[in-house]
DRENDO-1510 file (C-alpha; in Angstrom, 1 decimal, always signed):
<recs>
REC; n; res; u; v; w
REC; 1; MET; -24.7; +22.8; +9.2 .
REC; 2; SER; -27.1; +21.1; +6.8 .
REC; 3; ALA; -28.4; +17.6; +7.5 .
REC; 4; ALA; -26.8; +16.3; +4.3 .
REC; 5; MET; -23.3; +17.7; +5.3 .
REC; 6; LEU; -23.7; +16.3; +8.9 .
REC; 7; GLY; -24.6; +12.9; +7.4 .
REC; 8; ARG; -21.5; +12.9; +5.2 .
REC; 9; ARG; -19.3; +13.7; +8.2 .
REC; 10; VAL; -20.9; +10.9; +10.2 .
REC; 11; VAL; -20.3; +8.4; +7.3 .
REC; 12; LEU; -16.7; +9.6; +7.0 .
REC; 13; ALA; -16.1; +9.3; +10.7 .
REC; 14; LEU; -17.5; +5.8; +10.7 .
REC; 15; ALA; -15.3; +4.9; +7.8 .
REC; 16; VAL; -12.2; +6.2; +9.6 .
REC; 17; LEU; -13.1; +4.3; +12.7 .
REC; 18; LEU; -13.7; +1.1; +10.7 .
REC; 19; ALA; -10.4; +1.4; +8.9 .
REC; 20; SER; -8.6; +2.0; +12.2 .
REC; 21; ALA; -10.2; -1.0; +13.7 .
REC; 22; ILE; -9.2; -3.2; +10.7 .
REC; 23; THR; -5.6; -1.9; +10.9 .
REC; 24; ALA; -5.4; -2.6; +14.6 .
REC; 25; SER; -6.9; -6.1; +14.0 .
REC; 26; ALA; -4.3; -6.8; +11.4 .
REC; 27; GLU; -1.5; -5.7; +13.7 .
REC; 28; ASP; -2.7; -8.1; +16.3 .
REC; 29; TYR; -3.4; -11.0; +13.8 .
REC; 30; PRO; -3.3; -13.8; +14.5 .
REC; 31; ALA; -4.6; -14.0; +18.0 .
REC; 32; LYS; -6.3; -17.4; +18.0 .
REC; 33; THR; -6.3; -20.7; +16.1 .
REC; 34; ILE; -6.3; -20.6; +12.3 .
REC; 35; ARG; -8.3; -23.3; +10.5 .
REC; 36; THR; -7.0; -24.4; +7.1 .
REC; 37; ILE; -9.3; -26.4; +4.9 .
REC; 38; ALA; -7.5; -28.9; +2.6 .
REC; 39; VAL; -9.6; -30.0; -0.4 .
REC; 40; GLN; -8.1; -33.5; -0.5 .
REC; 41; GLY; -8.3; -36.4; +2.0 .
REC; 42; ALA; -5.6; -37.4; +4.5 .
REC; 43; GLY; -2.4; -38.2; +2.7 .
REC; 44; GLY; -3.3; -36.1; -0.3 .
REC; 45; LEU; -0.8; -33.5; -1.5 .
REC; 46; SER; -2.7; -30.5; -0.1 .
REC; 47; ASP; -3.1; -32.3; +3.2 .
REC; 48; VAL; +0.5; -33.3; +3.6 .
REC; 49; PHE; +1.9; -30.0; +2.4 .
REC; 50; MET; -0.4; -28.0; +4.5 .
REC; 51; ARG; +0.4; -29.9; +7.7 .
REC; 52; GLY; +4.1; -29.1; +7.1 .
REC; 53; LEU; +3.3; -25.4; +6.5 .
REC; 54; ALA; +0.9; -25.3; +9.5 .
REC; 55; ASP; +3.8; -26.4; +11.8 .
REC; 56; GLU; +6.0; -23.6; +10.4 .
REC; 57; LEU; +3.2; -21.0; +10.8 .
REC; 58; SER; +2.5; -22.2; +14.4 .
REC; 59; HIS; +6.1; -21.8; +15.2 .
REC; 60; GLU; +6.3; -18.4; +13.7 .
REC; 61; THR; +3.1; -16.9; +15.1 .
REC; 62; GLY; +2.7; -18.8; +18.4 .
REC; 63; VAL; -0.9; -19.8; +17.6 .
REC; 64; SER; -2.3; -23.2; +16.5 .
REC; 65; VAL; -2.8; -23.8; +12.8 .
REC; 66; VAL; -5.1; -26.8; +12.3 .
REC; 67; VAL; -5.8; -28.7; +9.0 .
REC; 68; GLU; -9.3; -29.9; +8.3 .
REC; 69; ASN; -9.9; -32.2; +5.3 .
REC; 70; ARG; -12.9; -31.6; +3.1 .
REC; 71; PRO; -12.5; -33.8; +0.0 .
REC; 72; GLY; -15.1; -34.2; -2.7 .
REC; 73; ALA; -16.5; -32.8; -5.9 .
REC; 74; SER; -13.0; -32.3; -7.4 .
REC; 75; GLY; -12.2; -29.9; -4.6 .
REC; 76; SER; -15.3; -27.8; -4.7 .
REC; 77; LEU; -16.7; -29.0; -1.4 .
REC; 78; GLY; -13.6; -27.7; +0.5 .
REC; 79; ALA; -13.6; -24.5; -1.5 .
REC; 80; ARG; -17.2; -23.8; -0.7 .
REC; 81; ALA; -16.7; -24.6; +3.0 .
REC; 82; CYS; -13.9; -22.0; +3.0 .
REC; 83; ALA; -16.0; -19.4; +1.2 .
REC; 84; GLU; -18.9; -19.8; +3.8 .
REC; 85; ALA; -16.6; -19.3; +6.8 .
REC; 86; PRO; -16.4; -15.9; +8.6 .
REC; 87; PRO; -14.2; -13.5; +6.7 .
REC; 88; ASP; -11.9; -12.8; +9.6 .
REC; 89; GLY; -8.7; -14.5; +8.6 .
REC; 90; TYR; -9.1; -17.4; +10.8 .
REC; 91; THR; -10.3; -19.8; +8.1 .
REC; 92; ILE; -8.2; -20.2; +5.0 .
REC; 93; CYS; -7.9; -23.0; +2.4 .
REC; 94; ILE; -5.4; -24.7; +0.2 .
REC; 95; VAL; -7.1; -25.4; -3.2 .
REC; 96; ASN; -5.8; -26.8; -6.5 .
REC; 97; ALA; -6.7; -25.4; -9.9 .
REC; 98; GLU; -9.7; -27.6; -10.6 .
REC; 99; PRO; -12.2; -25.9; -8.3 .
REC; 100; LEU; -11.0; -22.4; -9.2 .
REC; 101; VAL; -10.4; -22.8; -13.0 .
REC; 102; ILE; -12.1; -25.8; -14.4 .
REC; 103; ASN; -15.2; -26.6; -12.3 .
REC; 104; PRO; -16.9; -23.2; -12.7 .
REC; 105; VAL; -16.8; -23.6; -16.5 .
REC; 106; ILE; -18.2; -27.2; -16.5 .
REC; 107; PHE; -20.7; -26.7; -13.7 .
REC; 108; LYS; -22.2; -23.4; -14.5 .
REC; 109; ASN; -25.3; -24.0; -12.4 .
REC; 110; ALA; -23.5; -25.0; -9.3 .
REC; 111; ASN; -24.6; -21.8; -7.5 .
REC; 112; PHE; -21.0; -21.2; -6.4 .
REC; 113; ASP; -18.6; -18.8; -8.1 .
REC; 114; PRO; -15.1; -19.1; -6.5 .
REC; 115; LYS; -14.0; -16.0; -8.3 .
REC; 116; THR; -16.3; -13.9; -6.2 .
REC; 117; ALA; -16.5; -16.2; -3.1 .
REC; 118; LEU; -12.8; -16.5; -2.4 .
REC; 119; ILE; -9.9; -14.1; -2.2 .
REC; 120; PRO; -6.5; -15.2; -3.5 .
REC; 121; VAL; -3.7; -15.0; -0.9 .
REC; 122; THR; -0.8; -16.6; -2.7 .
REC; 123; ARG; -0.1; -19.2; -5.3 .
REC; 124; LEU; +2.0; -21.7; -3.4 .
REC; 125; PHE; +3.6; -23.8; -6.1 .
REC; 126; TYR; +3.3; -25.5; -9.5 .
REC; 127; LEU; +3.3; -29.3; -9.5 .
REC; 128; THR; +5.8; -30.7; -11.9 .
REC; 129; THR; +4.1; -33.2; -14.2 .
REC; 130; VAL; +5.9; -36.0; -15.9 .
REC; 131; PHE; +4.8; -37.9; -19.0 .
REC; 132; ALA; +5.8; -41.4; -18.0 .
REC; 133; GLU; +5.4; -45.1; -19.0 .
REC; 134; ASN; +5.9; -48.5; -17.5 .
REC; 135; ALA; +9.4; -49.6; -18.5 .
REC; 136; SER; +8.1; -52.8; -20.0 .
REC; 137; LEU; +6.9; -50.8; -23.0 .
REC; 138; GLY; +10.5; -50.5; -24.0 .
REC; 139; VAL; +10.4; -47.1; -25.7 .
REC; 140; LYS; +12.6; -44.1; -24.8 .
REC; 141; SER; +10.9; -41.1; -26.5 .
REC; 142; ILE; +7.5; -39.6; -27.0 .
REC; 143; ALA; +7.7; -40.2; -30.7 .
REC; 144; ALA; +8.5; -43.9; -30.1 .
REC; 145; LEU; +5.6; -44.2; -27.7 .
REC; 146; ALA; +3.2; -42.7; -30.3 .
REC; 147; ALA; +4.5; -45.2; -32.9 .
REC; 148; LEU; +4.0; -48.1; -30.6 .
REC; 149; VAL; +0.4; -47.1; -29.7 .
REC; 150; LYS; -0.3; -46.6; -33.4 .
REC; 151; SER; +0.9; -50.1; -34.2 .
REC; 152; LYS; -1.5; -51.6; -31.7 .
REC; 153; PRO; -4.9; -49.8; -31.9 .
REC; 154; LYS; -7.4; -50.0; -29.0 .
REC; 155; THR; -4.7; -51.3; -26.7 .
REC; 156; PHE; -3.3; -48.5; -24.6 .
REC; 157; SER; -4.7; -46.4; -21.8 .
REC; 158; TYR; -3.4; -43.6; -19.6 .
REC; 159; LEU; -3.9; -41.8; -16.3 .
REC; 160; SER; -4.2; -38.1; -15.7 .
REC; 161; PRO; -5.5; -36.1; -12.7 .
REC; 162; SER; -6.5; -32.9; -14.5 .
REC; 163; LEU; -8.5; -31.8; -17.6 .
REC; 164; SER; -5.6; -29.7; -18.8 .
REC; 165; LYS; -3.5; -32.8; -19.1 .
REC; 166; VAL; -6.5; -34.7; -20.7 .
REC; 167; ALA; -6.6; -31.9; -23.3 .
REC; 168; PHE; -2.9; -32.5; -24.0 .
REC; 169; MET; -3.6; -36.3; -24.5 .
REC; 170; GLU; -6.6; -35.6; -26.8 .
REC; 171; GLU; -4.4; -33.3; -28.9 .
REC; 172; PHE; -1.6; -35.9; -28.8 .
REC; 173; ASN; -4.1; -38.5; -30.1 .
REC; 174; ARG; -5.2; -36.3; -32.9 .
REC; 175; ALA; -1.7; -35.2; -34.0 .
REC; 176; ASN; -0.5; -38.8; -34.1 .
REC; 177; GLY; -3.7; -40.6; -35.3 .
REC; 178; ILE; -3.8; -42.8; -32.2 .
REC; 179; ASP; -6.3; -43.8; -29.6 .
REC; 180; PHE; -5.0; -43.5; -26.0 .
REC; 181; VAL; -8.0; -43.9; -23.6 .
REC; 182; ARG; -8.1; -42.2; -20.2 .
REC; 183; VAL; -8.8; -44.4; -17.2 .
REC; 184; PRO; -10.2; -42.8; -14.0 .
REC; 185; PHE; -8.6; -43.6; -10.7 .
REC; 186; LYS; -9.4; -43.1; -7.0 .
REC; 187; GLY; -6.2; -41.6; -5.8 .
REC; 188; GLY; -2.4; -41.3; -6.1 .
REC; 189; GLY; -1.8; -44.8; -4.7 .
REC; 190; ASP; -4.3; -46.3; -7.1 .
REC; 191; ALA; -2.7; -44.6; -10.0 .
REC; 192; VAL; +0.9; -45.6; -9.2 .
REC; 193; ASN; -0.2; -49.2; -8.7 .
REC; 194; SER; -1.9; -49.2; -12.1 .
REC; 195; MET; +1.3; -48.0; -13.7 .
REC; 196; LEU; +3.5; -50.5; -11.9 .
REC; 197; THR; +1.4; -53.5; -12.8 .
REC; 198; GLY; +1.1; -52.3; -16.4 .
REC; 199; THR; -2.7; -52.2; -16.1 .
REC; 200; THR; -2.6; -48.6; -17.2 .
REC; 201; PRO; +1.0; -48.2; -18.5 .
REC; 202; VAL; +1.1; -44.5; -19.3 .
REC; 203; ALA; +0.5; -41.4; -17.1 .
REC; 204; LEU; +0.7; -37.7; -17.0 .
REC; 205; PHE; +1.2; -37.4; -13.2 .
REC; 206; GLY; +3.0; -35.5; -10.5 .
REC; 207; ILE; +6.7; -36.4; -10.6 .
REC; 208; GLY; +6.9; -36.6; -6.8 .
REC; 209; ASN; +4.5; -39.6; -6.9 .
REC; 210; LEU; +6.6; -41.5; -9.4 .
REC; 211; ILE; +10.2; -40.4; -8.8 .
REC; 212; GLN; +11.3; -43.5; -6.7 .
REC; 213; PHE; +10.1; -45.8; -9.5 .
REC; 214; ILE; +11.7; -43.7; -12.2 .
REC; 215; ARG; +15.0; -44.0; -10.2 .
REC; 216; SER; +14.6; -47.7; -9.8 .
REC; 217; GLY; +14.0; -48.1; -13.5 .
REC; 218; GLN; +10.4; -49.5; -13.2 .
REC; 219; ILE; +9.0; -46.3; -14.8 .
REC; 220; VAL; +10.5; -44.3; -17.6 .
REC; 221; GLY; +10.0; -40.5; -17.7 .
REC; 222; LEU; +9.7; -39.1; -21.2 .
REC; 223; ALA; +9.2; -35.4; -20.5 .
REC; 224; VAL; +8.2; -32.9; -17.9 .
REC; 225; ASP; +6.1; -29.8; -18.1 .
REC; 226; GLY; +7.4; -26.3; -17.1 .
REC; 227; ASP; +10.2; -24.2; -18.4 .
REC; 228; ALA; +13.0; -26.1; -16.8 .
REC; 229; ARG; +14.0; -29.7; -16.0 .
REC; 230; SER; +13.0; -31.0; -12.6 .
REC; 231; PRO; +15.9; -31.2; -10.0 .
REC; 232; LEU; +14.4; -34.5; -9.0 .
REC; 233; ALA; +15.2; -36.0; -12.4 .
REC; 234; PRO; +17.5; -33.7; -14.4 .
REC; 235; THR; +18.0; -36.2; -17.2 .
REC; 236; ILE; +14.3; -36.0; -18.2 .
REC; 237; PRO; +13.8; -33.3; -20.9 .
REC; 238; THR; +11.1; -30.7; -20.9 .
REC; 239; PHE; +8.3; -31.1; -23.4 .
REC; 240; ARG; +9.8; -28.1; -25.3 .
REC; 241; GLU; +13.1; -29.8; -25.5 .
REC; 242; THR; +11.5; -32.8; -27.1 .
REC; 243; GLY; +10.0; -30.6; -29.8 .
REC; 244; TYR; +6.5; -30.3; -28.3 .
REC; 245; THR; +5.7; -26.6; -28.3 .
REC; 246; ARG; +2.0; -26.5; -27.5 .
REC; 247; HIS; +1.2; -24.7; -24.2 .
REC; 248; ILE; +0.4; -27.1; -21.3 .
REC; 249; ALA; -1.5; -25.5; -18.5 .
REC; 250; ALA; +0.4; -26.2; -15.3 .
REC; 251; SER; -1.1; -27.7; -12.2 .
REC; 252; PHE; -1.0; -25.6; -9.1 .
REC; 253; PHE; -2.2; -25.1; -5.5 .
REC; 254; GLY; -2.9; -21.8; -3.8 .
REC; 255; ILE; -4.1; -20.4; -0.5 .
REC; 256; TYR; -7.4; -18.5; -0.4 .
REC; 257; ALA; -9.5; -16.7; +2.2 .
REC; 258; PRO; -13.3; -16.1; +2.2 .
REC; 259; ALA; -14.5; -13.0; +0.3 .
REC; 260; GLY; -14.8; -10.0; +2.6 .
REC; 261; THR; -11.6; -10.8; +4.5 .
REC; 262; PRO; -10.1; -7.4; +5.2 .
REC; 263; LYS; -7.2; -6.5; +2.9 .
REC; 264; PRO; -4.7; -5.8; +5.7 .
REC; 265; ILE; -5.4; -9.3; +7.1 .
REC; 266; VAL; -5.0; -10.9; +3.6 .
REC; 267; ASP; -1.7; -9.1; +3.3 .
REC; 268; LYS; -0.6; -10.3; +6.7 .
REC; 269; LEU; -1.5; -13.8; +5.8 .
REC; 270; ASN; +0.5; -13.5; +2.6 .
REC; 271; GLN; +3.5; -12.2; +4.5 .
REC; 272; LEU; +3.4; -15.1; +7.0 .
REC; 273; ILE; +2.9; -17.8; +4.5 .
REC; 274; VAL; +5.5; -16.5; +2.0 .
REC; 275; LYS; +8.0; -16.2; +4.8 .
REC; 276; ALA; +7.4; -19.7; +6.1 .
REC; 277; ALA; +7.4; -21.4; +2.7 .
REC; 278; SER; +10.4; -19.5; +1.5 .
REC; 279; ASN; +12.6; -21.0; +4.2 .
REC; 280; PRO; +15.2; -23.2; +2.4 .
REC; 281; GLU; +14.9; -25.9; +5.0 .
REC; 282; PHE; +11.1; -26.0; +4.6 .
REC; 283; GLN; +11.5; -26.2; +0.8 .
REC; 284; LYS; +14.1; -29.0; +1.2 .
REC; 285; ARG; +11.7; -31.0; +3.4 .
REC; 286; HIS; +8.3; -30.3; +1.9 .
REC; 287; MET; +8.7; -29.1; -1.7 .
REC; 288; ILE; +11.7; -30.3; -3.6 .
REC; 289; PRO; +11.1; -34.0; -2.8 .
REC; 290; ARG; +7.6; -33.7; -4.1 .
REC; 291; GLY; +8.5; -31.9; -7.3 .
REC; 292; LEU; +6.9; -28.7; -6.2 .
REC; 293; ALA; +8.1; -25.5; -7.8 .
REC; 294; PRO; +7.6; -22.5; -5.4 .
REC; 295; VAL; +5.7; -19.4; -6.6 .
REC; 296; LEU; +4.7; -17.5; -3.4 .
REC; 297; ASP; +3.4; -14.4; -5.2 .
REC; 298; SER; +1.4; -11.4; -3.9 .
REC; 299; PRO; -2.4; -11.5; -3.7 .
REC; 300; GLU; -2.6; -9.0; -6.6 .
REC; 301; HIS; -0.3; -11.0; -8.9 .
REC; 302; PHE; -2.1; -14.2; -8.1 .
REC; 303; ALA; -5.6; -12.7; -8.8 .
REC; 304; LYS; -4.4; -11.4; -12.1 .
REC; 305; ALA; -2.8; -14.7; -13.1 .
REC; 306; LEU; -5.9; -16.6; -12.2 .
REC; 307; ASP; -7.8; -14.6; -14.9 .
REC; 308; GLN; -5.3; -16.0; -17.5 .
REC; 309; ASP; -5.6; -19.4; -16.0 .
REC; 310; ARG; -9.4; -19.3; -16.5 .
REC; 311; ILE; -9.0; -18.4; -20.2 .
REC; 312; GLU; -6.5; -21.3; -20.6 .
REC; 313; GLY; -8.8; -23.6; -18.6 .
REC; 314; LEU; -11.7; -22.9; -20.9 .
REC; 315; GLU; -9.6; -23.7; -24.0 .
REC; 316; ALA; -8.4; -26.9; -22.3 .
REC; 317; ILE; -12.0; -28.0; -21.6 .
REC; 318; LYS; -13.1; -27.4; -25.2 .
REC; 319; ALA; -10.0; -29.2; -26.5 .
REC; 320; THR; -10.9; -32.4; -24.6 .
REC; 321; GLY; -14.2; -32.8; -26.5 .
REC; 322; LEU; -15.7; -34.2; -23.3 .
REC; 323; TYR; -18.0; -31.2; -22.7 .
REC; 324; PRO; -19.7; -30.3; -26.0 .
REC; 325; ASP; -22.0; -27.8; -24.2 .
REC; 326; VAL; -19.0; -25.6; -23.1 .
REC; 327; LYS; -18.5; -22.9; -25.7 .
</recs>
């Protein structure tokens, strides 16, 4: 037998042994504590949701699932910490769209590419966004709001947590010849308070944050994104129903693992998470009240959809006009 042939057989044998070891590892997974990194601080959506999911996963697997908060840099700090962890399935992260879709386009020299550093496990949910106003404005439709703003130039401001929604507002300004100005905010509580006091009377925000005030009549919902009305507020029409047909990129959160995590373990993670989050009682407690629309897709489908999200994210960034260097 030639040395070359012997070498090939050794490589093949090693590959078979490695594949067998990974398969066995996946069958035994999980065997110890799983750490989940949330890219928001305590009380943020990813933190609260993940703690609920962690309880379900712990109950299902018999191992502890702990949540570690790594807020900062619009989610990129947590995403990077996840990417730098050992790729063994015992560190995962819950990350929103910004670090995966928006930040890499804006911060091209950040020396961190989430597309190659993280593996998608499943897109958990879309976050239903409502276009809402303080009830004191006294208007009942998007067209009436635009007319009010136009009648009082340099008067109105709005809140939005994502650049895709900023892109919507910039297009809304141009289409109606108005001058809504975006106001930054520190967190969900800060944003809600600004709306309730009328300091910043208009917002494109997660409906779960505002629903109690919509129901009390303090805030008026004019439209929601997505293909269907929210079960939280079925009287609020979708944007499409109001006649607005321009695509609005949806906000989402997903679960990721460090690049290099073996495929059988990624698949096992997907199965465990999808099973836990598909439980009707779990959705009733942790998703429906917050305006979260479940997705729970496969790693392959999520990865493919992310490519389209990045195309849409680039267009959203260019549409805002805030980053003239982005082409």
